[in-house]
N, C-alpha and C positions, 0 to 999 in steps of 0.2 A: 609381329616381331616386337613392335614398340610396347605392346601390352606386356609381353613376356619379360622384357627388360625392366619395365616399371615394377612388375611383380617381384622380380629379383631384388631390386633396390629396396622395396618395401620389406621383404623377408629379411634381408641382410640388415636392414635398419633396426630390427628387433631380434637379435640372436636368442635362440633358446625357446622362442614362442612362435615359431613359424607355423606350427600346426594350429595356432590359435590367433590367427591374424585379426579376427573380429567376429562378432556374432551378428547375424542378421535375421530378421523375420520378414517373410514375404507373403503378401496377400494379393491374389489375382481375382478381380471381379469382372464378370461378363455382363454388360449392361444392355437393358432392353432396347436402347436406341441403336444397337449395332456396333457398339464400341467396347473396348476393353481398357482396363487400367491395372497395372501391377505396381503396388506400393511396397518399396523395400525400406524397412526401418533399420537403422544402423545403431548398434550399441556403442556409444562413445568410448567407453573404457577399453574397448578392444581395438580401437583404431590407432595405428602407429602415429608417432609424432610427425608433424609436417616435414617434408624433405624439400628444402629450398622454398621458393615462394611461387604462387601461381597468380595470374591476373584474375580479375573478377569473372571473366568468361572462361570456363573450363571446357575444352573441346573433347569430344568422344568420337568414336567411329560413327555415331549417329548424328553428330553435330554438337553445338554448344548445349550445356545444361541451362535451361531457362529458369529464371527466378532464384539463382544462386547468389546470396549476399556475399560481398567481398570478404567479410570475416569468416564465413562458412567455407568459402573457396580456399582461403589461406589455411584454415585448420584441417579441412577434410577433403579438399579438392583432389589431391592425388589418389586418395583411397576411393572416392566416388567415381573418378574416371576409370580406375582399374576395375571397379565393380560393374560399371555400365559396359565397358569394353569386353568383359569376360562373360556377360550374360546373354542368353538367347531365349526369345519367345517364339514359338512355332505353332502354327495351326495346321493340323493334318500332316505334321512333319516338315512343313515348309516355314522357314524363318521369315519374320516380318521385321520392318524397320519402324521402331516406335518413335514417338516424340518423347523427349526427355526433359523433366523439370525436377526441381529439388527445393526443399525448404526445411524449416524447423517448426515445430508446433508453437503457436503463439501463447504467451503467458496469460493467465486470467487477468481481467481488469483490476488494477491496483496492486498486482503482484509482480515481482521481478522474475525474469527468466531464470530457471534453474541452471546451475553450472554444468550439469550433465545432460543438457538438452540433446535429443536424439534426432539427427538429420533423417529426412525421409526422401527417397528418390522415387519419382513416379515415371513409369514407362507406360505410354498410352497410345491408342490409335484405333483405327477402324477394323472390325472383324471382317476377314475376307468373305465374300459372298459364297454361301454354301458350305462354310466350314463346319466341321463336326466335333473336333477335339482340339484342346490346347495343351501344350507342354512347356515347361520352364526348366532352365538349367543355368548354372554359373560355374565357371572354372576357378573362381577366386577361392583360395584356401581359407575358408571362414569356419571350418568345423561343421558339425552337424547342426542343421537349422530347420525350422518348421516352414512349411508352405501351406497356405490356406487358399482353396479355390472355391468360388461360389458363383452361381448364376444369380443375377440381381433378384432380390426378393426371396431367396432360398437360403437354407442353412449351408455353411461352409463344410467342405471336406478337407481333412488335414493329411498331409504327408510329411515324413521326415526324410531329409535328403543329406547326402554327403557332397562335398565339392566335386564337380565333374559328372555327378549323377543327374540324368534327365528324369523328370518326374513322370509318373504314369499318366497316360492320356486322360484328360478330364473331358467328359461329354458336355457339349453346349446345349442348353435348353432351346427348343424351337423359338421361344419368344425373343431370344438375343441374336439369332442368326439372321443376318440381313437377307431379304428376298432378292432373287435374281433381278437384274435391271429391267428385263422385259416384263416381269410381274409387277414391278413398281410402276412402270409406265402405264400398264393396263389399269392398275388400281386407281391411279390419280387421274387418268383420263376419264374413267367412270365417275369419280368423285366430282370432277369439274362439270361434267354433263349433268349429273343429278342435282348439283347445286343450283342449276338453272331450271331444269325439268326433273322432278316436279317441285323441288323445295324452294326455289328462289322466286317467290311471287312478286317481290318488289322489283327484281330485275326483269321479270317477264313483263310487268306493266310498263316499265320504262321503255323496253324495246317495242312494245306494242304502240306506245305513244309516238315513237319515231316512225313506225310503219304507217300509222293512220294518216299523217299529213303528207307523206311522200308518195304520191300516186304513180311516180315513175321509178323504175328499178335503180337507175344510176344514182340519183340523189339519196335513195334509201341506203344503198351500199356504201356510199360516201360517209353518211352519218354513222352507220354501224361500224365501219372501219375506224373512224375517228374515236368512237367510243371504246372499241376493242384496244387500240394502241394506247389510249389514255389509261384504262384500268390495268393493262399489262404493265405499264411503267411504274405506276404507284404500287401495284402488287409486289413487284420485284424489289423496289426500293424499301418498302415497308418490311418485307421478309428479311432483307439484309440489314435492317435497322437504321437506314439513312433518314427516313421520314416516319412519322407516326402521329396519329390523333387518337384520342380515346373513343371507343365505340359509342359512348354517351353523346359524343359530338357528331361522329360520322353518321350513325344510323338516322337520326332526325333529319340531317341534311340530305341524305339519300331520299327520304320520304318527300322532302321539299322539292327535290329535283323532279320527282314524278309529277307533283302538282304543277310545277312551272311548265313542263313540257305539254301536259294535258290542257292547261288553260291557254297556252299559246296556240294549240290546235284549234280551240274554239274561237279565239279572237282574231287569228290571222288565217285568211282562206288560202294563202299560198306560202310555200316554203321559201324562207329568205336565206341568202348565202351565209349570213352571220350565225345561222343556227349550228353550223358545223363546229364553229369555235365554242359555242355554248355547250354542245354535246360533248366535246373534248373535256371541257372543264368539269362537267358532271361525271364524266368517265373516270377522272382522277379520284373523285370521291368514292365511286363504286369500287375502284381498285382497293381502297383501304378497307372497304367492307369485306371484299373477298379475302384480303390478307388476314383479317381477324379470324375468319373461318379456318384458313390454312394453319394459323398459329395454334388454334385449338386442336386441329387434327394432327399437327406435327409433320415435319418432312424428314425422310430418312437421311441421316448425315452422309452416308456413303453415296447417295444418289439424289442429292439436293436439287441440282440443276435439272436433271431429266424429269424428276417428279414435278417441279415447278412448271416446266414447259408443258408437260402432259396435262397438268391441271388447266393451264391457259388454253390449250387446244380443246379440251373438253368443254370449257365455258363457251368458247367460240362456236363449237358444234351445237351446244344447247341454244345459243342465241339464233343461230341460222335455222334451227329446227322450229323455234317459235315463229320466225318470219315465214318459213315455209307453210306451217300450219295455218297462220293467218291468211296467207295468200290463197290457200286451197279454200278457206272458208268464204272470203269476201273478195278475192282478187278479180273474179270475173265481173264484178259490179263497179270497179273503180273508175271506169270511164262513164258511168251513167250520171245524168245531171242531178239525180237525187241522192248520190252516194254521200256527199258531204252532209246533207241535212238529216238523212236517216241512219248513217253509220258513224261518220267521223265525230260529229257533235255529241250525240248521245253517249257513244263509247268513251269519248274524251272526258265528258262530264262525270261518268262513273269512275274512271280512273282517277280523276282529280279528287273526287269525294273520298275514295279509299286512301289516297296519298295524304289528304288533309287529316283524316282520322289517325293514320299512322304517325304523322308529324306530332300531333297533340299527345298521343299515347306514348311515344318515345321520349318526348320532352318531360313528361310527368312521371314516366316509369323509373 
């Protein structure tokens, strides 16, 4: 009702041109990350003069319009609110609630902004899982206007619409449709596991270093748990942008952590309680290494948390598999008097040598 009253005021505010309230151009883009954006460019010469004044924050049925400068709100606020309130985006016939932002194109460096600057309203959000088509419509009497629809990386398809007319359904490419959550969880669970086995040789060597010195199951699980908790913390904090170090710093330090654990295995015949704290500290480093891999892979915006948790579980399963395989290989000999001399020391020396090589290689690389 409020939108209808507002439209009536706008129409009455410009008698004789109600059929020509304003010209808009609409472009809808379906993005490969599983999101959409609809940009509506407004032709200023067709926007009626401001009626009254509006505060810098202009509220619509979807909430406030983000990024709307006070001057733009005062000049175009009523029109932009009417435009947003009268427009509908639907996937497979079901309307969605977009985020709303607005702005004006920036002038080139050294040039003043033109007097007829064109406001742009952006409606954006996540594509619903399994969606197949998108439609657009607006009830605002803006005359005949063009609508361009495009899957990211593909040519646009154009339609010409009248006010109140819904566009023809536009098919979404498979590359932009977000996968079902169960598929996302399965995919990132496998990615987490394979990042340990067989791809994560540095993490495998670190876990084997923990395994070699801990001849009892409980101390071993305590170390692995501390390592897991630590790298889970920094992986999450890094993915959310709270912390971060360059891979050129993290990767050499991960290699140094492997050397340290292996050398300690050789120099100290028994596991000390302080090693748990040390393993936790090294786990924080390894978490940043995992995060850099995830940043390269990318996380689906609509299933960010499930994907991150699934990756964490996959990593943990990979670590436990490494320990289980090591236990099957040498576990039966861990109580033998010669176990340390024939297994722990030689294996730890080999691990330290590899870690030292990686440290130099990554520092110089």
